[in-house]
C-alpha positions as CSV (number, residue, x, y, z in Angstrom):
1,X,0.0,0.0,0.0
2,X,1.4,3.4,-1.1
3,X,1.4,6.1,1.6
4,X,0.3,9.6,0.4
5,X,2.8,11.8,2.2
6,X,1.1,15.0,1.0
7,X,-2.0,14.2,3.1
8,X,0.1,13.4,6.1
9,X,2.0,16.7,5.7
10,X,-1.3,18.7,5.5
11,X,-2.6,16.8,8.5
12,X,0.5,17.6,10.6
13,X,0.4,21.2,9.5
14,X,-3.2,21.5,10.6
15,X,-2.4,20.0,14.0
16,X,0.5,22.5,14.3
17,X,-1.8,25.4,13.5
18,X,-4.4,24.3,16.0
19,X,-1.8,23.8,18.7
20,X,-0.2,27.2,18.1
21,X,-3.7,28.9,18.1
22,X,-4.7,27.2,21.3
23,X,-1.4,28.1,22.9
24,X,-1.6,31.7,21.9
25,X,-5.2,31.9,23.1
26,X,-4.4,30.5,26.4
27,X,-1.4,32.8,26.8
28,X,-3.6,35.8,25.9
29,X,-6.3,34.9,28.3
30,X,-4.0,34.7,31.3
31,X,-1.9,37.8,30.3
32,X,-1.8,40.3,33.2
33,X,-3.3,43.7,32.4
34,X,-0.7,46.5,32.4
35,X,-0.9,50.0,33.9
36,X,-3.7,51.9,32.2
37,X,-3.0,54.1,29.2
38,X,-5.2,57.2,29.0
39,X,-6.1,59.1,25.8
40,X,-8.2,62.3,25.8
41,X,-10.3,63.0,22.7
42,X,-11.2,66.6,21.7
43,X,-9.9,69.8,23.2
44,X,-6.5,69.8,24.9
45,X,-7.5,71.5,28.2
46,X,-7.7,68.8,30.8
47,X,-10.5,69.3,33.4
48,X,-9.7,65.8,34.7
49,X,-6.2,64.4,35.0
50,X,-4.6,61.2,33.7
51,X,-4.0,60.2,37.3
52,X,-7.6,60.6,38.3
53,X,-8.8,58.5,35.4
54,X,-6.2,55.8,36.2
55,X,-7.3,55.8,39.9
56,X,-10.9,55.4,38.8
57,X,-10.0,52.4,36.7
58,X,-7.9,50.8,39.4
59,X,-10.2,51.5,42.3
60,X,-13.2,50.0,40.4
61,X,-11.4,46.8,39.6
62,X,-9.2,46.1,42.6
63,X,-5.8,47.0,41.1
64,X,-6.7,46.5,37.5
65,X,-3.1,46.3,36.4
66,X,-2.7,42.9,38.2
67,X,-5.9,41.3,36.9
68,X,-5.9,38.5,34.3
69,X,-7.2,39.8,31.0
70,X,-10.2,37.4,30.7
71,X,-11.6,38.4,34.1
72,X,-11.7,42.2,33.4
73,X,-15.2,43.6,33.0
74,X,-14.7,46.4,30.5
75,X,-18.3,47.6,30.6
76,X,-18.2,48.0,34.3
77,X,-15.0,50.1,34.0
78,X,-16.7,52.3,31.4
79,X,-19.7,52.7,33.7
80,X,-17.4,53.8,36.5
81,X,-15.7,56.4,34.3
82,X,-19.0,57.7,32.8
83,X,-20.3,58.3,36.4
84,X,-17.6,61.0,36.8
85,X,-19.3,64.4,36.3
86,X,-16.3,65.6,34.3
87,X,-16.6,62.8,31.7
88,X,-19.0,62.9,28.7
89,X,-18.1,59.4,27.4
90,X,-15.5,56.7,27.9
91,X,-14.4,53.7,26.0
92,X,-12.2,51.0,27.7
93,X,-10.4,48.2,25.9
94,X,-7.4,45.9,26.3
95,X,-4.8,45.7,23.6
96,X,-3.3,42.4,22.5
97,X,-0.1,43.1,24.5
98,X,-2.2,43.4,27.7
99,X,-2.3,47.2,27.9
100,X,-5.5,48.6,29.4
101,X,-6.6,51.6,27.3
102,X,-9.2,54.3,28.0
103,X,-10.4,56.9,25.5
104,X,-12.0,59.8,27.4
105,X,-14.2,62.6,26.0
106,X,-14.6,65.4,28.6
107,X,-17.6,67.5,29.0
108,X,-17.4,71.0,27.4
109,X,-18.4,73.9,29.7
110,X,-20.2,76.8,28.1
111,X,-21.0,78.9,31.1
112,X,-19.9,79.2,34.8
113,X,-22.5,79.7,37.5
114,X,-21.4,81.9,40.3
115,X,-24.2,82.3,42.9
116,X,-24.4,80.6,46.3
117,X,-22.8,77.6,44.5
118,X,-20.1,77.5,41.7
119,X,-20.2,75.1,38.8
120,X,-20.2,74.9,35.0
121,X,-23.1,74.3,32.6
122,X,-22.0,71.9,29.9
123,X,-22.9,72.0,26.2
124,X,-25.8,69.7,26.8
125,X,-27.3,71.8,29.5
126,X,-26.2,69.7,32.5
127,X,-24.3,70.4,35.7
128,X,-20.5,70.1,35.5
129,X,-18.2,70.7,38.6
130,X,-15.4,73.1,38.6
131,X,-11.9,71.7,38.0
132,X,-8.7,72.1,40.0
133,X,-6.7,71.6,36.8
134,X,-8.1,74.2,34.4
135,X,-10.5,77.1,34.5
136,X,-12.6,77.7,31.3
137,X,-13.0,81.2,29.9
138,X,-16.8,81.2,29.6
139,X,-19.5,83.8,30.5
140,X,-20.5,84.0,34.2
141,X,-24.0,83.2,35.3
142,X,-25.3,85.3,38.2
143,X,-28.6,86.0,39.9
144,X,-31.2,83.4,40.7
145,X,-30.1,80.0,39.3
146,X,-31.0,76.4,40.4
147,X,-29.1,73.3,39.3
148,X,-32.3,71.5,38.3
149,X,-33.7,74.5,36.4
150,X,-31.0,75.5,34.0
151,X,-33.0,75.5,30.7
152,X,-33.3,79.2,30.1
153,X,-29.8,80.0,31.0
154,X,-28.5,77.1,28.9
155,X,-30.4,78.3,25.9
156,X,-28.7,81.7,26.1
157,X,-25.3,80.2,26.9
158,X,-25.6,77.8,24.0
159,X,-26.5,80.6,21.7
160,X,-23.4,82.6,22.9
161,X,-21.1,79.6,22.4
162,X,-22.2,79.2,18.8
163,X,-22.1,82.9,17.8
164,X,-18.7,84.6,17.3
165,X,-19.9,88.1,18.2
166,X,-21.5,87.0,21.4
167,X,-18.7,84.7,22.3
168,X,-16.2,87.6,22.0
169,X,-18.3,90.2,23.8
170,X,-20.7,88.6,26.4
171,X,-19.1,88.3,29.8
172,X,-22.2,87.8,32.1
173,X,-25.7,86.2,32.0
174,X,-27.9,87.3,34.8
175,X,-31.3,85.7,35.6
176,X,-33.8,87.2,38.0
177,X,-36.2,85.2,40.2
178,X,-38.9,85.7,37.6
179,X,-36.6,84.3,34.8
180,X,-35.9,87.7,33.2
181,X,-32.5,87.4,31.4
182,X,-29.9,90.3,31.3
183,X,-26.5,90.3,29.6
184,X,-23.4,92.3,30.1
185,X,-20.8,93.0,27.4
186,X,-17.1,93.4,27.6
187,X,-16.0,97.1,27.9
188,X,-19.6,98.3,27.9
189,X,-21.3,100.1,30.8
190,X,-24.9,99.3,29.8
191,X,-26.9,96.3,30.7
192,X,-28.9,94.4,28.1
193,X,-32.4,93.2,29.0
194,X,-33.3,90.2,26.9
195,X,-36.4,89.3,28.9
196,X,-37.4,85.7,28.1
197,X,-35.7,83.4,25.6
198,X,-38.6,83.8,23.2
199,X,-37.5,85.1,19.7
200,X,-33.9,85.0,20.9
201,X,-32.4,85.0,17.4
202,X,-34.3,88.2,16.5
203,X,-33.3,89.9,19.7
204,X,-29.6,89.0,19.1
205,X,-29.8,90.4,15.5
206,X,-31.2,93.6,16.9
207,X,-28.4,93.8,19.5
208,X,-25.8,93.3,16.8
209,X,-27.2,96.0,14.6
210,X,-27.4,98.4,17.6
211,X,-23.9,97.6,18.7
212,X,-22.4,98.1,15.2
213,X,-24.2,101.4,14.8
214,X,-23.0,102.7,18.2
215,X,-19.5,101.5,17.5
216,X,-19.4,103.4,14.3
217,X,-20.8,106.5,16.0
218,X,-18.7,106.0,19.1
219,X,-21.7,106.2,21.4
220,X,-21.5,102.9,23.2
221,X,-20.9,104.6,26.5
222,X,-23.9,106.9,26.1
223,X,-26.4,104.3,27.4
224,X,-27.0,102.5,30.7
225,X,-29.7,100.1,29.6
226,X,-30.6,98.4,26.3
227,X,-34.0,96.7,26.2
228,X,-34.6,94.0,23.5
229,X,-37.9,92.7,24.7
230,X,-40.0,94.4,22.1
231,X,-40.4,93.2,18.5
232,X,-38.3,94.9,15.8
233,X,-37.0,97.6,18.0
234,X,-34.3,98.4,20.6
235,X,-35.3,100.7,23.5
236,X,-32.4,102.5,25.1
237,X,-32.0,104.4,28.3
238,X,-29.2,107.0,28.2
239,X,-26.8,107.7,31.1
């Protein structure tokens, strides 16, 4: 009987491949996770530090750098990171070499409340604590403001953050107890009464037209109050 060595070679090769795959899989599963590697996505100003994120990962998985790879609950680590009020979203994964990686997107502040409490309002209208690492240059919010009732202030702050003229010039948003909104501009003595957030775009357009006219005529300092509450007109009170 003639032996077909080609079949035997193929069979041995297949056994070798299966053995190597099983060996690599077993080695990969018991590989110890290394010290976390943190990557921040988006803007460069860090409101939360690498060290803080690393501690969150380690504390929520009992020294994560010493844990076998297959026992690591990545979803649980992501939930722990996302519970931090500085973090907008987090993705955690382990590389082939055992490195624990976390990609962090921070919240973006658009206004800073300074009343009986101090905190940021983020770009989705939610509370964001102040950071010991970095202070954002955003408009101040003063007056009567509650953490669970930020809607009106957020609408105005969001408008400011997306408008170059407002972003450059508005330094303060003030809200009264009856939800009347006032603005203050950089290097201007007058206060701007927006009233409610109704017809906000039209009010802002009126403000821009008034500002440019006064800038051209050099009369910005002639007024102490600019009222934008009325349709299609700007009512001014002189000093």
